[in-house]
NUVEXLO-258732 format. One record per residue (C-alpha): x, y, z. Coordinates in nm, 2 decimals. Layout:
N
<east->X	north->Y	up->Z>
...
END
This chain:
82
<east->-0.62	north->-2.96	up->0.50>
<east->-0.35	north->-2.99	up->0.77>
<east->-0.33	north->-2.73	up->1.05>
<east->0.05	north->-2.75	up->1.03>
<east->0.25	north->-2.49	up->0.84>
<east->0.38	north->-2.61	up->0.51>
<east->0.75	north->-2.68	up->0.52>
<east->0.83	north->-2.43	up->0.24>
<east->0.66	north->-2.15	up->0.43>
<east->0.75	north->-2.22	up->0.78>
<east->1.12	north->-2.13	up->0.74>
<east->1.03	north->-1.82	up->0.55>
<east->0.80	north->-1.70	up->0.83>
<east->1.06	north->-1.74	up->1.10>
<east->1.30	north->-1.47	up->0.96>
<east->1.12	north->-1.17	up->1.11>
<east->0.92	north->-1.09	up->1.43>
<east->0.55	north->-1.16	up->1.43>
<east->0.31	north->-0.89	up->1.33>
<east->0.04	north->-0.80	up->1.59>
<east->-0.32	north->-0.88	up->1.49>
<east->-0.37	north->-0.50	up->1.43>
<east->-0.07	north->-0.49	up->1.20>
<east->-0.19	north->-0.80	up->1.01>
<east->-0.53	north->-0.63	up->0.96>
<east->-0.35	north->-0.32	up->0.83>
<east->-0.15	north->-0.53	up->0.60>
<east->-0.46	north->-0.69	up->0.45>
<east->-0.64	north->-0.36	up->0.44>
<east->-0.34	north->-0.21	up->0.25>
<east->-0.35	north->-0.49	up->-0.01>
<east->-0.72	north->-0.46	up->-0.05>
<east->-0.70	north->-0.08	up->-0.08>
<east->-0.48	north->-0.14	up->-0.39>
<east->-0.75	north->-0.35	up->-0.55>
<east->-1.03	north->-0.08	up->-0.53>
<east->-1.12	north->0.17	up->-0.80>
<east->-1.13	north->0.54	up->-0.72>
<east->-1.51	north->0.52	up->-0.69>
<east->-1.48	north->0.25	up->-0.42>
<east->-1.58	north->-0.05	up->-0.63>
<east->-1.37	north->-0.36	up->-0.64>
<east->-1.15	north->-0.39	up->-0.94>
<east->-1.23	north->-0.68	up->-1.17>
<east->-0.86	north->-0.77	up->-1.18>
<east->-0.56	north->-0.62	up->-1.02>
<east->-0.19	north->-0.68	up->-1.06>
<east->0.00	north->-0.63	up->-0.73>
<east->0.37	north->-0.60	up->-0.68>
<east->0.45	north->-0.75	up->-0.34>
<east->0.80	north->-0.73	up->-0.19>
<east->0.96	north->-1.01	up->0.00>
<east->0.89	north->-0.85	up->0.34>
<east->0.52	north->-0.85	up->0.26>
<east->0.53	north->-1.21	up->0.14>
<east->0.69	north->-1.31	up->0.47>
<east->0.41	north->-1.12	up->0.66>
<east->0.15	north->-1.30	up->0.45>
<east->0.31	north->-1.64	up->0.52>
<east->0.31	north->-1.56	up->0.89>
<east->-0.06	north->-1.46	up->0.87>
<east->-0.15	north->-1.78	up->0.68>
<east->0.03	north->-2.00	up->0.93>
<east->-0.13	north->-1.82	up->1.23>
<east->-0.47	north->-1.86	up->1.08>
<east->-0.41	north->-2.23	up->1.03>
<east->-0.30	north->-2.27	up->1.39>
<east->-0.61	north->-2.07	up->1.51>
<east->-0.86	north->-2.25	up->1.28>
<east->-0.93	north->-2.55	up->1.51>
<east->-1.04	north->-2.30	up->1.78>
<east->-1.24	north->-2.07	up->1.56>
<east->-1.57	north->-2.14	up->1.74>
<east->-1.42	north->-2.09	up->2.09>
<east->-1.25	north->-1.76	up->1.98>
<east->-1.58	north->-1.63	up->1.84>
<east->-1.76	north->-1.72	up->2.16>
<east->-1.50	north->-1.55	up->2.37>
<east->-1.50	north->-1.23	up->2.16>
<east->-1.88	north->-1.22	up->2.16>
<east->-1.88	north->-1.25	up->2.54>
<east->-2.08	north->-1.57	up->2.55>
END
């Protein structure tokens, strides 16, 4: 898999400012929170309605993770303080 953003997603992701890592985590947490039953267990299936703004944020997140992926080991070592 290429580390470069796909052409169809790159232009979409450039329309808005980047989310911080904290904001990206909150975005994912919000989506996951909509996939959990009231008792806390994961739903077997979920239908989500996601607006265009959220799609753009997810595209940005996917592109950022692709760019970071070659350096995953180094990032983990730096965060762990090794």
